[in-house]
SERO-731776 format. One record per atom (N, C-alpha, C): x negated, y, z; residue in three letters; atom name. Coordinates in Angstrom, 1 decimal. Layout:
> c1|c2|c3|res|atom
> X|Y|Z|Ala|CA
...
//
This chain:
> c1|c2|c3|res|atom
> 25.1|-12.0|25.1|Met|N
> 25.3|-11.7|26.5|Met|CA
> 25.0|-10.3|26.9|Met|C
> 26.0|-9.7|27.6|Lys|N
> 25.8|-8.2|28.0|Lys|CA
> 24.9|-8.3|29.2|Lys|C
> 23.9|-7.3|29.1|Glu|N
> 23.0|-7.2|30.2|Glu|CA
> 23.7|-6.5|31.4|Glu|C
> 23.3|-6.7|32.7|Arg|N
> 23.8|-6.2|33.8|Arg|CA
> 23.1|-5.0|34.3|Arg|C
> 23.7|-4.0|34.5|Ala|N
> 23.0|-2.7|35.1|Ala|CA
> 22.6|-3.0|36.6|Ala|C
> 21.4|-2.6|36.8|Leu|N
> 20.8|-2.8|38.2|Leu|CA
> 21.4|-1.7|39.1|Leu|C
> 21.7|-2.0|40.4|Asp|N
> 22.1|-0.9|41.2|Asp|CA
> 20.9|-0.1|41.8|Asp|C
> 21.3|1.0|42.4|Asp|N
> 20.2|1.8|42.9|Asp|CA
> 19.1|1.2|43.7|Asp|C
> 19.6|0.4|44.6|Ala|N
> 18.6|-0.3|45.5|Ala|CA
> 17.7|-1.3|44.7|Ala|C
> 18.3|-1.9|43.8|Glu|N
> 17.6|-2.8|42.9|Glu|CA
> 16.5|-2.2|42.1|Glu|C
> 16.9|-1.0|41.5|Ile|N
> 15.9|-0.2|40.7|Ile|CA
> 14.8|0.3|41.6|Ile|C
> 15.1|0.9|42.8|Arg|N
> 14.1|1.4|43.7|Arg|CA
> 13.1|0.2|44.1|Arg|C
> 13.7|-1.0|44.3|Gly|N
> 12.8|-2.0|44.6|Gly|CA
> 11.8|-2.5|43.5|Gly|C
> 12.4|-2.4|42.3|Arg|N
> 11.5|-2.8|41.1|Arg|CA
> 10.5|-1.7|40.8|Arg|C
> 10.9|-0.5|41.0|Leu|N
> 10.0|0.6|40.7|Leu|CA
> 8.8|0.6|41.7|Leu|C
> 9.0|0.2|42.9|Ala|N
> 8.0|0.1|43.9|Ala|CA
> 6.8|-0.6|43.3|Ala|C
> 6.9|-1.5|42.3|Ala|N
> 5.9|-2.2|41.7|Ala|CA
> 5.3|-1.5|40.4|Ala|C
> 6.0|-0.4|40.2|Leu|N
> 5.6|0.4|38.9|Leu|CA
> 5.4|1.8|39.3|Leu|C
> 4.3|2.2|39.9|Pro|N
> 3.9|3.5|40.3|Pro|CA
> 3.9|4.4|39.1|Pro|C
> 4.5|5.6|39.2|Gly|N
> 4.6|6.7|38.1|Gly|CA
> 5.9|6.6|37.5|Gly|C
> 6.7|5.5|37.6|Trp|N
> 8.0|5.5|37.0|Trp|CA
> 9.0|5.9|37.9|Trp|C
> 10.0|6.7|37.5|Thr|N
> 11.0|7.2|38.3|Thr|CA
> 12.4|7.0|37.6|Thr|C
> 13.4|7.0|38.6|His|N
> 14.8|6.6|38.2|His|CA
> 15.4|8.1|38.1|His|C
> 15.8|8.3|36.8|Ala|N
> 16.4|9.6|36.4|Ala|CA
> 17.7|9.3|35.8|Ala|C
> 18.9|9.6|36.5|Gly|N
> 20.2|9.6|35.8|Gly|CA
> 20.4|8.0|35.7|Gly|C
> 20.7|7.6|34.4|Asn|N
> 21.0|6.2|34.1|Asn|CA
> 19.7|5.5|33.4|Asn|C
> 18.6|6.0|33.7|Ala|N
> 17.3|5.5|33.0|Ala|CA
> 16.2|5.6|33.9|Ala|C
> 15.1|5.0|33.4|Ile|N
> 13.8|5.1|34.1|Ile|CA
> 12.8|5.8|33.2|Ile|C
> 11.9|6.6|33.7|Glu|N
> 11.1|7.3|32.9|Glu|CA
> 9.7|7.5|33.5|Glu|C
> 8.7|7.7|32.5|Arg|N
> 7.3|8.0|33.0|Arg|CA
> 6.7|8.9|32.1|Arg|C
> 5.8|9.8|32.5|Arg|N
> 5.0|10.6|31.6|Arg|CA
> 3.6|10.2|31.6|Arg|C
> 2.9|10.0|30.4|Tyr|N
> 1.6|9.7|30.4|Tyr|CA
> 0.8|10.9|29.7|Tyr|C
> 0.0|11.4|30.5|Ala|N
> -0.9|12.5|29.9|Ala|CA
> -2.1|12.0|29.0|Ala|C
> -2.3|12.7|27.9|Thr|N
> -3.4|12.2|27.0|Thr|CA
> -4.3|13.4|26.9|Thr|C
> -5.5|13.1|26.3|Glu|N
> -6.5|14.1|26.1|Glu|CA
> -6.2|15.0|24.8|Glu|C
> -5.2|14.8|24.1|Gly|N
> -4.8|15.5|23.0|Gly|CA
> -4.1|14.7|22.0|Gly|C
> -3.8|15.5|20.9|Trp|N
> -2.9|14.9|19.8|Trp|CA
> -3.3|13.5|19.2|Trp|C
> -4.6|13.2|18.9|Pro|N
> -4.9|11.9|18.4|Pro|CA
> -4.6|10.8|19.4|Pro|C
> -4.9|11.0|20.7|Ala|N
> -4.6|10.0|21.7|Ala|CA
> -3.1|9.8|21.9|Ala|C
> -2.4|10.9|21.8|Thr|N
> -0.9|10.9|22.0|Thr|CA
> -0.3|10.1|20.8|Thr|C
> -0.8|10.2|19.5|Leu|N
> -0.2|9.5|18.4|Leu|CA
> -0.5|8.0|18.6|Leu|C
> -1.8|7.8|19.0|Met|N
> -2.1|6.3|19.2|Met|CA
> -1.2|5.6|20.3|Met|C
> -1.1|6.4|21.3|Leu|N
> -0.1|5.9|22.5|Leu|CA
> 1.3|5.7|21.9|Leu|C
> 1.8|6.6|21.2|Val|N
> 3.1|6.5|20.6|Val|CA
> 3.3|5.2|19.7|Val|C
> 2.2|5.0|18.9|Asn|N
> 2.2|3.7|18.1|Asn|CA
> 2.1|2.5|18.8|Asn|C
> 1.3|2.5|19.9|Ala|N
> 1.3|1.3|20.8|Ala|CA
> 2.6|1.0|21.4|Ala|C
> 3.3|2.1|21.9|Ile|N
> 4.5|1.9|22.5|Ile|CA
> 5.5|1.4|21.5|Ile|C
> 5.5|2.0|20.3|Gly|N
> 6.4|1.6|19.2|Gly|CA
> 6.2|0.2|19.0|Gly|C
> 5.0|-0.3|18.9|Tyr|N
> 4.7|-1.7|18.5|Tyr|CA
> 5.4|-2.6|19.6|Tyr|C
> 5.0|-2.3|20.8|Leu|N
> 5.5|-3.2|21.9|Leu|CA
> 7.1|-3.2|21.9|Leu|C
> 7.7|-2.1|21.7|Cys|N
> 9.1|-2.0|21.8|Cys|CA
> 9.8|-2.7|20.5|Cys|C
> 9.2|-2.5|19.4|Glu|N
> 9.8|-3.2|18.3|Glu|CA
> 9.7|-4.7|18.4|Glu|C
> 8.5|-5.2|18.9|Ala|N
> 8.4|-6.6|19.2|Ala|CA
> 9.4|-7.2|20.2|Ala|C
> 9.7|-6.3|21.2|Ala|N
> 10.7|-6.7|22.2|Ala|CA
> 12.2|-6.4|21.9|Ala|C
> 12.3|-5.6|20.7|Asp|N
> 13.7|-5.2|20.3|Asp|CA
> 14.4|-4.5|21.4|Asp|C
> 13.6|-3.7|22.1|His|N
> 14.2|-2.7|23.0|His|CA
> 13.5|-1.3|23.1|His|C
> 14.2|-0.4|22.6|His|N
> 13.5|0.8|22.3|His|CA
> 13.8|2.0|23.1|His|C
> 12.8|2.8|23.4|Pro|N
> 12.9|4.0|24.4|Pro|CA
> 13.2|5.2|23.6|Pro|C
> 13.6|6.3|24.5|Asp|N
> 13.6|7.6|23.9|Asp|CA
> 12.2|8.1|24.3|Asp|C
> 11.6|8.8|23.4|Leu|N
> 10.2|9.4|23.6|Leu|CA
> 10.2|10.9|23.4|Leu|C
> 9.5|11.5|24.3|Gln|N
> 9.3|13.0|24.1|Gln|CA
> 7.8|13.1|23.9|Gln|C
> 7.4|13.6|22.8|Val|N
> 6.0|13.6|22.3|Val|CA
> 5.5|15.1|22.3|Val|C
> 4.3|15.3|22.9|Ser|N
> 3.8|16.6|22.8|Ser|CA
> 2.3|16.5|22.5|Ser|C
> 1.6|17.6|22.4|Trp|N
> 0.2|17.6|22.1|Trp|CA
> -0.6|16.7|23.2|Trp|C
> -0.3|16.9|24.4|Gly|N
> -1.0|16.3|25.6|Gly|CA
> -0.3|15.2|26.3|Gly|C
> 0.7|14.6|25.7|Gly|N
> 1.3|13.6|26.5|Gly|CA
> 2.6|13.0|25.8|Gly|C
> 3.1|12.0|26.4|Val|N
> 4.3|11.3|26.1|Val|CA
> 5.1|11.0|27.2|Val|C
> 6.4|11.3|27.2|Thr|N
> 7.2|10.8|28.2|Thr|CA
> 8.2|9.7|27.6|Thr|C
> 8.3|8.6|28.3|Val|N
> 9.0|7.4|27.9|Val|CA
> 10.2|7.2|28.7|Val|C
> 11.4|7.0|28.1|Arg|N
> 12.5|6.8|28.9|Arg|CA
> 13.3|5.7|28.4|Arg|C
> 13.6|4.7|29.3|Phe|N
> 14.3|3.5|29.0|Phe|CA
> 15.6|3.3|29.7|Phe|C
> 16.6|2.9|29.1|Asn|N
> 17.8|2.4|29.6|Asn|CA
> 18.4|1.4|28.7|Asn|C
> 19.4|0.7|29.1|Thr|N
> 20.1|-0.4|28.3|Thr|CA
> 21.5|0.1|28.1|Thr|C
> 21.8|0.6|26.9|His|N
> 23.0|1.2|26.5|His|CA
> 24.2|0.1|26.8|His|C
> 24.0|-1.0|26.4|Thr|N
> 25.0|-2.0|26.5|Thr|CA
> 25.4|-2.3|28.1|Thr|C
> 24.5|-2.0|28.8|Ala|N
> 24.6|-2.3|30.3|Ala|CA
> 25.1|-1.0|31.1|Ala|C
> 25.0|0.2|30.4|Gly|N
> 25.5|1.4|30.9|Gly|CA
> 24.4|2.0|32.0|Gly|C
> 23.1|1.5|32.0|Gly|N
> 22.2|2.0|33.0|Gly|CA
> 20.9|1.1|32.8|Gly|C
> 20.2|1.0|33.8|Val|N
> 18.9|0.4|33.8|Val|CA
> 19.1|-1.1|34.0|Val|C
> 18.5|-1.9|33.2|Ser|N
> 18.6|-3.4|33.3|Ser|CA
> 17.2|-4.0|33.5|Ser|C
> 17.1|-5.3|33.7|Glu|N
> 15.8|-6.0|33.9|Glu|CA
> 15.0|-5.8|32.5|Glu|C
> 15.6|-5.6|31.4|Lys|N
> 14.9|-5.3|30.2|Lys|CA
> 14.1|-4.1|30.2|Lys|C
> 14.6|-3.1|30.8|Asp|N
> 14.0|-1.8|31.0|Asp|CA
> 12.8|-1.9|32.0|Asp|C
> 12.9|-2.7|33.1|Ile|N
> 11.8|-2.8|34.0|Ile|CA
> 10.7|-3.7|33.4|Ile|C
> 11.1|-4.7|32.6|Glu|N
> 10.1|-5.7|32.0|Glu|CA
> 9.2|-4.8|30.9|Glu|C
> 9.9|-4.1|30.0|Ile|N
> 9.2|-3.3|29.0|Ile|CA
> 8.4|-2.2|29.6|Ile|C
> 8.9|-1.6|30.6|Ala|N
> 8.1|-0.5|31.4|Ala|CA
> 6.8|-1.1|31.9|Ala|C
> 6.9|-2.4|32.4|Arg|N
> 5.7|-3.0|32.9|Arg|CA
> 4.7|-3.2|31.9|Arg|C
> 5.3|-3.7|30.7|Lys|N
> 4.3|-3.9|29.5|Lys|CA
> 3.7|-2.7|28.9|Lys|C
> 4.5|-1.6|28.9|Val|N
> 3.9|-0.3|28.4|Val|CA
> 2.8|0.2|29.3|Val|C
> 3.2|0.1|30.6|Asp|N
> 2.0|0.4|31.5|Asp|CA
> 0.7|-0.4|31.3|Asp|C
> 0.9|-1.6|31.2|Glu|N
> -0.3|-2.6|31.0|Glu|CA
> -1.1|-2.2|29.8|Glu|C
> -0.4|-1.8|28.8|Val|N
> -1.1|-1.4|27.5|Val|CA
> -1.7|0.0|27.5|Val|C
> -0.8|0.9|28.0|Ala|N
> -1.2|2.3|28.0|Ala|CA
> -2.3|2.6|29.0|Ala|C
> -2.4|1.9|30.1|Leu|N
> -3.3|2.2|31.1|Leu|CA
> -4.6|1.3|31.2|Leu|C
> -4.5|0.3|30.3|Trp|N
> -5.6|-0.7|30.3|Trp|CA
> -7.0|0.0|30.0|Trp|C
> -7.9|-0.6|30.7|Arg|N
> -9.3|-0.1|30.5|Arg|CA
> -10.2|-1.4|30.6|Arg|C
> -11.3|-1.6|30.0|Pro|N
> -12.1|-2.6|30.2|Pro|CA
> -12.8|-2.6|31.6|Pro|C
> -13.0|-3.7|32.1|Arg|N
> -13.4|-3.9|33.5|Arg|CA
> -14.5|-4.9|33.5|Arg|C
> -15.7|-4.4|32.9|Gly|N
> -16.9|-5.4|32.8|Gly|CA
> -16.8|-6.2|31.5|Gly|C
> -17.7|-7.1|31.4|Gly|N
> -17.8|-7.8|30.2|Gly|CA
> -18.4|-7.1|29.1|Gly|C
> -18.2|-7.6|27.9|Ala|N
> -18.8|-6.9|26.7|Ala|CA
> -18.3|-5.6|26.3|Ala|C
> -17.1|-5.2|26.7|Leu|N
> -16.5|-4.0|26.4|Leu|CA
> -16.7|-3.0|27.4|Leu|C
> -17.4|-1.9|27.0|Ala|N
> -17.8|-0.8|27.9|Ala|CA
> -16.7|0.1|28.2|Ala|C
> -15.8|0.4|27.2|Gly|N
> -14.7|1.3|27.4|Gly|CA
> -15.1|2.7|27.0|Gly|C
> -14.2|3.6|26.8|Thr|N
> -14.5|5.0|26.5|Thr|CA
> -14.9|5.8|27.8|Thr|C
> -15.6|6.7|27.6|Thr|N
> -16.0|7.6|28.8|Thr|CA
> -15.0|8.8|28.8|Thr|C
> -14.2|8.9|27.8|Arg|N
> -13.2|10.1|27.7|Arg|CA
> -12.0|9.9|28.6|Arg|C
> -11.3|10.9|28.9|Lys|N
> -10.1|10.9|29.7|Lys|CA
> -9.1|9.9|29.2|Lys|C
> -8.9|10.0|27.9|Trp|N
> -8.0|9.1|27.1|Trp|CA
> -6.6|9.2|27.5|Trp|C
> -5.9|8.2|28.2|Val|N
> -4.5|8.2|28.7|Val|CA
> -4.5|8.0|30.0|Val|C
> -3.8|8.8|30.8|Ala|N
> -3.6|8.6|32.2|Ala|CA
> -2.0|8.7|32.6|Ala|C
> -1.7|8.1|33.6|Gly|N
> -0.3|8.2|34.2|Gly|CA
> -0.3|9.6|34.8|Gly|C
> 0.6|10.4|34.3|Ala|N
> 0.8|11.8|34.8|Ala|CA
> 1.5|11.8|36.2|Ala|C
//
């Protein structure tokens, strides 16, 4: 089944629940700032794992201090529900921090939404 491209109003509505993501051309994108190369590589690997499991792959721009993630659905010719759903999952993993419990979490800057 071919995915349906969302219209501009639908994309705006869905991105309202995904702070940091923008609609750029026929895709959605977000930049994550990292504290340096090791964190960047770990983030790229986490994104790669999620996207391979979902069978929906982004374009990535990778630099020393960050990663820009760009999703679109080629078969739909734009942004589809697949892009919104995987963007939400990437945010969940990339920005996750322990909140109480046995895990104290890192005190470093780590990864932040840019």
